[in-house]
C-alpha positions in Angstrom: -11.8 6.9 -5.5 -8.8 4.6 -5.1 -9.8 2.3 -7.9 -10.5 5.3 -10.2 -7.0 6.7 -9.5 -5.4 3.4 -10.3 -7.4 3.2 -13.6 -6.4 6.7 -14.6 -2.7 6.1 -13.9 -2.8 2.7 -15.7 -4.5 4.3 -18.7 -1.9 7.1 -18.9 0.9 4.6 -18.5 -0.4 2.3 -21.3 -2.1 4.7 -23.7 -0.4 8.1 -23.3 3.1 7.2 -22.3 2.9 3.9 -24.2 5.2 2.3 -21.7 3.4 -1.0 -22.2 5.0 -1.3 -25.6 8.3 -2.8 -24.4 6.4 -5.3 -22.2 4.4 -6.4 -25.2 7.6 -6.6 -27.3 9.2 -8.9 -24.6 6.1 -11.1 -24.5 6.1 -11.5 -28.3 9.8 -12.4 -28.2 9.1 -15.1 -25.5 6.2 -16.5 -27.5 8.3 -16.8 -30.6 6.1 -14.6 -32.8 8.9 -13.0 -34.7 6.8 -10.8 -37.0 4.9 -9.4 -34.1 8.2 -8.9 -32.2 9.7 -7.0 -35.0 6.7 -4.7 -35.2 6.7 -4.1 -31.5 10.4 -3.5 -31.3 10.2 -0.9 -34.1 7.4 0.9 -32.1 9.6 0.8 -29.0 12.5 2.3 -30.9 10.2 5.0 -32.2 9.3 6.1 -28.6 12.7 5.6 -26.9 13.4 9.3 -26.9 10.1 10.0 -25.1 11.3 8.0 -22.1 15.1 8.4 -22.2 16.6 11.9 -22.2 20.2 10.7 -22.9 20.6 10.5 -26.7 23.7 8.2 -26.4 21.7 5.7 -24.3 18.9 5.8 -26.9 21.4 5.0 -29.7 22.9 2.1 -27.7 19.4 0.7 -27.1 18.5 1.1 -30.8 21.6 -0.8 -31.8 20.9 -3.5 -29.3 17.3 -3.9 -30.4 18.5 -4.2 -34.0 20.8 -7.0 -32.9 17.9 -8.8 -31.3 15.9 -8.7 -34.5 18.5 -10.5 -36.6 19.2 -13.3 -34.2 17.8 -16.8 -35.1 17.3 -17.7 -31.4 17.4 -15.7 -28.2 18.1 -16.5 -24.5 15.4 -15.8 -21.9 17.3 -12.8 -20.7 17.4 -11.3 -24.2 13.7 -11.8 -24.5 13.1 -10.0 -21.3 15.5 -7.2 -22.2 13.1 -4.7 -24.0 10.9 -4.3 -21.0 13.8 -4.3 -18.5 15.9 -1.8 -20.4 13.1 0.8 -21.0 11.6 0.5 -17.5 15.0 0.6 -15.8 16.5 3.2 -18.0 18.1 5.1 -15.1 19.4 2.0 -13.6 21.3 1.1 -16.7 22.5 4.6 -17.6 25.6 4.7 -15.4 27.1 1.2 -16.3 26.5 2.1 -20.0 28.2 5.5 -19.7 31.2 3.9 -17.8 31.7 1.1 -20.3 34.2 1.6 -23.1 31.9 -0.5 -25.4 28.3 0.0 -24.2 26.7 -2.2 -26.8 29.0 -5.1 -26.0 28.4 -4.6 -22.2 24.7 -4.7 -22.8 24.8 -7.8 -25.0 27.1 -9.7 -22.7 25.0 -8.7 -19.6 21.8 -10.2 -21.0 23.5 -13.2 -22.5 25.2 -14.0 -19.2 22.1 -13.9 -17.0 21.4 -17.6 -17.7 17.7 -17.2 -16.6 16.8 -20.6 -18.0 18.2 -22.3 -14.9 15.7 -20.3 -12.7 12.5 -21.3 -14.4 11.9 -24.1 -11.9 12.3 -21.9 -8.8 8.9 -21.5 -7.2 9.8 -19.7 -3.9 9.6 -15.9 -4.4 12.3 -15.0 -1.9 14.7 -17.6 -3.2 14.2 -16.4 -6.8 14.9 -12.8 -5.8 18.0 -13.7 -3.9 19.3 -15.7 -6.9 18.6 -12.8 -9.2 20.4 -10.4 -6.9 23.4 -12.6 -7.0 23.4 -12.4 -10.8 23.0 -8.7 -10.8 25.8 -7.7 -8.5 27.4 -5.8 -11.4 24.6 -3.3 -11.2 25.5 -2.5 -7.5 22.6 -0.5 -5.9 20.4 -1.0 -9.0 20.6 -4.8 -8.6 17.4 -5.0 -6.5 15.0 -3.0 -8.8 16.3 -4.7 -11.9 15.9 -8.1 -10.2 12.2 -7.2 -9.5 11.7 -6.5 -13.2 13.2 -9.9 -14.1 11.1 -11.6 -11.4 8.0 -9.9 -12.8 8.7 -11.4 -16.2 8.8 -14.8 -14.5 5.6 -14.3 -12.6 3.5 -11.2 -13.5 0.8 -12.1 -11.0 3.2 -12.1 -8.0 6.0 -9.6 -8.5 5.8 -5.8 -8.8 8.5 -4.2 -11.0 10.0 -1.2 -9.1 12.6 1.3 -10.0 15.5 2.6 -7.8 13.5 5.8 -7.2 10.7 3.7 -5.8 13.0 1.6 -3.7 14.4 4.8 -2.1 11.1 6.5 -1.7 9.4 3.5 -0.2 12.5 2.8 1.8 12.5 -0.9 0.8 15.3 -2.5 2.7 15.4 -5.9 1.0 13.3 -8.9 0.0 11.3 -8.9 3.3 9.9 -5.3 3.0 9.4 -5.8 -0.7 7.4 -9.0 -0.3 5.3 -7.3 2.4 4.5 -4.6 -0.1 3.5 -7.3 -2.7 1.3 -9.0 -0.2 -0.4 -5.7 0.7 -1.2 -5.1 -3.0 -2.5 -8.6 -3.4 -4.8 -8.2 -0.3 -6.2 -5.0 -1.9 -6.6 -6.7 -5.2 -4.3 -4.3 -6.9 -2.6 -5.8 -10.0 1.2 -5.6 -10.0 1.3 -3.7 -13.3 -1.3 -1.3 -11.9 0.8 -0.6 -8.9 3.9 -0.1 -11.1 1.9 2.3 -13.3 0.7 4.2 -10.3 4.1 4.5 -8.7 5.7 5.5 -12.1 3.1 8.1 -13.1 1.9 9.5 -9.7 4.4 8.7 -7.1 7.7 9.4 -8.9 6.2 12.7 -10.2 4.8 13.8 -6.8 7.2 12.6 -4.1 5.4 14.9 -1.6 2.4 12.7 -1.9 4.3 9.8 -0.2 1.8 9.3 2.7 -1.2 9.2 0.3 0.6 6.7 -2.0 1.5 4.4 1.0 -2.1 4.6 2.2 -3.5 3.7 -1.2 -1.1 0.7 -1.6 -1.7 -0.5 1.9 1.9 -0.1 3.0 2.1 -0.4 6.9 4.7 2.4 7.4 4.7 2.0 11.2 5.4 -1.7 11.0 8.2 -1.2 8.4 9.9 1.4 10.6 9.6 -0.8 13.7 11.2 -3.7 11.9 14.0 -1.4 10.8 14.5 0.0 14.3 14.5 -3.6 15.7 17.2 -4.6 13.2 19.4 -1.6 14.2 18.8 -2.3 17.9 20.0 -5.9 17.5 23.1 -4.5 15.7 23.6 -2.2 18.8 23.2 0.8 16.5 21.1 2.5 19.2 21.4 6.1 18.0 20.3 5.1 14.5 17.4 3.1 16.1 16.4 6.1 18.1 16.2 8.2 14.9 13.9 5.6 13.2 11.8 5.4 16.3 11.3 9.1 16.3 9.6 8.7 12.9 7.4 6.0 14.4 6.5 8.5 17.2 5.6 11.1 14.6 3.2 8.7 12.8 1.3 8.0 16.0 -1.9 9.9 16.7 -2.9 8.3 20.0 -1.6 10.0 23.1 -0.8 6.8 25.0 1.1 5.3 22.1 3.1 8.5 21.6 4.0 8.5 25.2 5.1 4.8 25.1 7.2 5.3 21.9 8.9 8.3 23.6 9.9 5.9 26.4 11.3 3.4 23.8 13.2 6.3 22.2 14.7 7.3 25.6 15.7 3.6 26.2 17.6 3.6 22.9 19.3 6.8 23.9 20.2 5.4 27.3 21.8 2.4 25.6 23.7 4.7 23.3 25.1 6.7 26.2 26.0 3.6 28.0 27.7 2.2 25.0 29.8 5.4 24.8 30.8 5.1 28.5 28.6 7.9 29.8 27.0 6.0 32.7 25.6 9.1 34.5 23.7 10.3 31.4 22.5 6.7 30.6 21.0 6.4 34.2 19.3 9.7 34.0 17.7 8.9 30.6 16.7 5.3 31.5 15.0 6.5 34.7 12.9 9.0 32.6 12.0 6.2 30.2 10.8 3.6 32.8 7.4 5.2 33.7 6.6 5.5 30.0 7.6 1.9 29.3 5.5 0.7 32.1 2.3 2.2 30.7 1.9 -0.3 27.8 -0.9 0.8 25.3 -3.1 -1.8 23.7 -2.1 -3.2 20.3 1.5 -2.0 20.4 3.6 -4.0 18.0 6.7 -4.5 20.2 7.6 -7.0 22.9 6.7 -4.4 25.4 7.0 -6.5 28.6 10.5 -7.6 27.7 11.5 -4.0 26.9 10.3 -2.8 30.3 12.0 -5.7 32.2 15.3 -5.0 30.3 15.1 -1.3 31.0 14.4 -2.0 34.7 17.3 -4.3 34.9 19.6 -1.8 33.3 18.4 0.9 35.7 19.0 -1.3 38.7 22.5 -2.3 37.6 23.5 1.2 36.9 22.3 2.5 40.3 24.3 -0.2 42.1 27.4 0.3 40.0 27.2 -3.1 38.3 26.7 -2.2 34.6 
């Protein structure tokens, strides 16, 4: 069933939406087959209005593609640009609209990427970090655009994702992104199939998030626990408690739900303590202790340390030594 769904989405992406055309155009530019590249770019221009609703953006893209066709040589960034621009159409819309000369901005952006210097970088995380540094001008769109560029470097390793996908999957950075990539690899899902699935099915049906995560093998509980842990270490205890509540809602086992409720109460107790409400902090931590003591099997937290820390906090608050 899962394989069939991936096949259907990939077929729709490549044959019906024809979104594979820009990718093929970029590949032909890289290979140096100028005649094929010209043919592919003309086909991309023909379908631009099918993918991009803003007519002014379509016109800028058309002018830019015409510019590419008359150049005697192109940088690596310029070769990548047809795929990146059409797949990240929403990510580029705002900077183009804000620029007094959108065509010049686009030309200068791809010329200035200097991707040739990154061809020897083999470490995925380092490559992404370097690309993020070069895409700071795109602000919150820097990460999705960087994944598209990384995909062009290594289409077997990186999954090109859009800003909508980043927000929907709640990808916090390179760590959660690379865990998604590993999950897809373990399930033998090709990166472009995952991209097609997310583009066709997921973006169109955000209510199907849980099913999409299950199909792609995303460990939602682990991602949330990592996020909560990060907030906890930053002493953002109330925000950590909110994330942990979502972990609790995902749990189906009674003992795990009871345990996570104890962790949530511990976070709230720390929040009250941080705000100077010692009385409320003591009340909440004492309710949390019995739950933290009953550690269920396979819980993915340092449960023993949490219990000892909570016990220590309770003892100090009772004795007036916070």
